[in-house]
C-alpha positions in Angstrom: 217.4 395.0 200.5 215.5 391.9 199.5 217.9 391.3 196.5 220.9 391.5 198.9 219.3 389.0 201.2 218.6 386.6 198.3 222.2 386.9 197.0 223.6 386.1 200.5 221.2 383.2 200.9 222.3 381.8 197.5 225.9 381.9 198.6 225.1 380.3 201.9 223.1 377.6 200.1 226.1 376.9 197.9 228.3 376.6 200.9 225.8 374.3 202.5 226.0 372.0 199.6 229.7 372.0 199.2 230.8 371.5 202.8 229.3 368.4 204.5 230.4 368.6 208.1 227.6 368.9 210.7 229.1 371.8 212.6 229.5 373.8 209.3 226.0 373.1 208.3 224.7 374.3 211.6 226.8 377.5 211.3 225.5 378.1 207.8 221.9 377.6 208.9 222.4 380.1 211.7 223.8 382.6 209.2 220.8 381.9 206.9 218.5 382.8 209.8 220.4 386.0 210.6 220.4 387.0 206.9 216.6 386.4 206.6 215.8 388.3 209.7 218.1 391.2 208.9 217.0 391.3 205.2 213.3 391.2 206.1 213.7 393.9 208.7 215.7 396.1 206.3 213.0 395.7 203.6 210.2 396.7 205.9 212.2 399.6 207.4 212.8 400.9 203.9 209.2 400.5 202.8 207.7 402.0 206.0 210.3 404.6 207.2 207.7 407.0 208.5 204.3 407.1 210.2 202.2 407.9 208.2 204.0 406.7 205.0 203.3 409.9 202.9 205.2 411.9 205.5 208.4 410.6 203.9 207.9 412.8 200.8 205.5 415.4 202.2 207.0 416.0 205.6 209.9 418.2 204.5 207.5 420.8 203.1 205.6 421.0 206.4 202.4 419.8 204.7 201.6 417.1 207.3 202.6 415.9 210.7 204.4 412.6 211.4 207.4 410.8 212.7 210.2 408.9 211.0 213.5 407.2 211.5 216.8 409.1 210.9 217.6 407.8 207.4 221.2 408.9 207.6 221.9 407.0 210.8 219.8 404.0 209.5 221.8 403.8 206.3 225.2 403.9 208.1 224.2 401.2 210.6 222.6 399.1 207.9 225.7 399.4 205.7 228.1 398.4 208.5 226.0 395.4 209.5 225.8 394.4 205.8 229.5 394.7 205.4 230.1 392.6 208.5 227.7 389.9 207.3 229.4 389.9 203.8 232.9 389.5 205.3 231.6 386.8 207.7 230.0 384.8 204.8 233.2 385.1 202.7 235.4 384.0 205.6 233.1 381.1 206.5 234.7 378.4 204.2 238.3 379.6 204.5 239.2 377.4 207.6 237.9 374.3 205.9 239.7 375.1 202.7 242.9 375.7 204.7 242.7 372.2 206.1 242.5 370.5 202.7 245.2 368.0 202.0 246.8 369.2 198.9 250.0 371.0 197.8 250.5 374.6 199.1 250.3 375.9 195.5 246.9 374.4 194.9 245.7 375.4 198.4 246.7 379.0 197.8 244.9 378.9 194.4 241.7 377.5 196.0 241.8 380.1 198.9 242.4 382.9 196.3 239.4 381.7 194.3 237.1 381.7 197.3 238.5 385.0 198.4 237.7 386.9 195.2 234.6 388.3 197.0 236.9 390.5 199.1 237.8 392.5 196.1 
C-alpha cells in the first residue's frame, strides 16, 4: 500500500515539475493529497484489519473473540479506487499535451509515450 502511494506521488511530482500552469499545479497537489490520504488509510487498514490484531490469524480457529473488516469487500473496493486513481493520474497531462503546437505526427507520438501507462 505504501509503495503504491510513493509510486503515484513520484509520478505526480514529475507532472508537477513538467507542467507549469497554476491550475494544473493546483490539480496535481489535490491529487497528491488524495493519494496520501488514501495510501495512509490503506496501509493502516491492512496493518490493523481486526480488533484485537491477533484475531486476524487466530480468529478462524475460534481460539479468540474479536471483530474485523470484510477483507474480500475491502480488497475489491480498494482495487477499484486504486484503478480509478491510476487512470486519473495517467489522464491528467493528456489535455495539456493535446494543446501543444506541433505536427500531428509528433503530437500522437508524445501522447502515445505518456499513455504507455494504460498498457
